[in-house]
C-alpha positions, 0 to 999 in steps of 0.5 A: 392123488394124495399119494402121487403128491407124496402125502401118505398121511392124507392118502391114508385118511381118504383110504380109511374113509373109503374102506368104511363104505366098502360093500361085501365083495368089493376089494378096494386094493388101492385103499387097502395098500395105502392103509397097510403102508401107513401101518408099516411106516408107523411101526405097526408091523403085525397089522401091516402084514395082515393088511398086505396079506389081505390084498389080492392083486396081480403082477407088480402089485402082488410082488409089492404086497408079498414082499411087504408082508415079508418086510413086516415080519422082519419088523415084527422080529419074526425072522423065520417067517420073513425068510419063508415069505421071501423064499416063496417068491423065488422062481417067478418068471422074469423076477429071478434077480429081483426076488433073490436080491430082496431075499438076500436083503431080508436074510441080512436084516435078520442076521443070517449073513452067510445066507445073505451073501450067498443069495446076493452073489446069486442075484449078482450072477443072474443080473450079470452085474448090470443092475446098479442096486444089485452091484452096489448092495453086493459090494457093500455086503462084501465089504461088511463081510471083510472081503474088500478085494472081491468088493473092489472087483465088483465095483471095477466090473461095473465101472468098466461099463459105466466109467463115470457112474457117481454112486459106484465111483464113490463106493470104489473110492471109499473102499473099506472106509465107509460104514454101511449097514443092513437095510431097515424094514422101511428101507427094504420095503421102499426098495421094493416100490422103487424097483416097481417105479423104475420098471414102469419108467421104461414104459409110458406109465408116467403117473403110475411110476410117480405113484410108486416112487412116492410110496418108496420115498414115503418109506425112505425119504433120503434115498437119492436114487429114488428122488432122482427117479421121481424128478426124471418122471416129472420131467417126462411129464414136462412138469419142469418146476416140480421136477426141479423142486424134487432135485433140490432135495438132493444134498451136496454130499450126495454122489448124484448132487452134480446130476441133480444140478444138471437136471435143474439147469436143463429144466430151467432152460426148458422154462426159457430161463436161460441165464438162470439155467447157465448160472446153475449149471456153471455152479455145478462144475467140478473141474473133473471129466464129469463136467462133460455132461454139464458143458454139453447141457449148457451148449444145448441150452444156447443152441436151442435159443440159436445162440450158436457161438456160445453153444459152440464154445460150451461144446468145445469145453466138453470135447476138450475134457475127452481123452478118448471119445467113445460111442456115447460121445457121438451126440456131442460132436453132432450138436457142435457140428450143427452149431458150426454149420449155423455159423457157416464154419463149413469145414469144421462142421463137416469134420464134427459130423464125420466124427459123430458118424465114425463113433456111431455109424448106424445112427440115423441122425 
């Protein structure tokens, strides 16, 4: 409960109290994990490694424990041990890209840059350039090695599939200008638990996903992508107010700030605070094509309150920003079509619904 609220110190106090009463044969994996995490965060890497290696687990927890031991070896200035531990996780079924990616991060963290670049290239290949963290890390590593042309190719390939992605977009815009650094032990281990939380977000394991996201943020509180994941998980639990508080942690300088404001606005609308929602969303407008999502969200908020004329106006502002609508834009024309149907503007409504159907012919709605 403490950890799910992001309080590692309180969680560790309860874990220590529990472990004092452990009987022979009882493993109490959760308590041992929390103890190991606090030792790790506090820089007691040798003790943390021993704690991680003493935990028996399966599947995701085992991955966290073993990579925890590897990153603890990085912190303890034991590069050979760190790489050896990372190497031992290669070949795990379904974890190929994940394992070689973290091996690359560890290799770079201990100064084995050539090996790191080779491993990251493999992670990028195995992931087919579709995983954000891998593509961003590979591009940054290429930049650090001086190969900006190859880094640009990595960014361009990702943006070809996700043209508006703010993180990769910012990296591409700042090519050769932004100085990034290899992961610290805390950042490295935080990355492990972010990945676990993100994998669980695909299921209905909302509480467990939030638990692991909080572990990641306890180790690296400034990871805006992990903050975003936690905010989204709270949305899935319909904890709108808490979700907004999480999104408010993201600073204006972050490439995902606009998205955070969009999510806060959406949460406010869910809480029946329409005027405040529209104020927040309007304040997040940037005057760029990325405003499509914000205008659409404003439209959704008005439509849910049956204020169809205002919804139509917001959807139209979004549609006017589209130079060439793509398949993903079907929902914009669909929702505007609904609003226009409610307004008895039949011809325009039919045109929008036909447009939505043309963009995504097999969409049952």
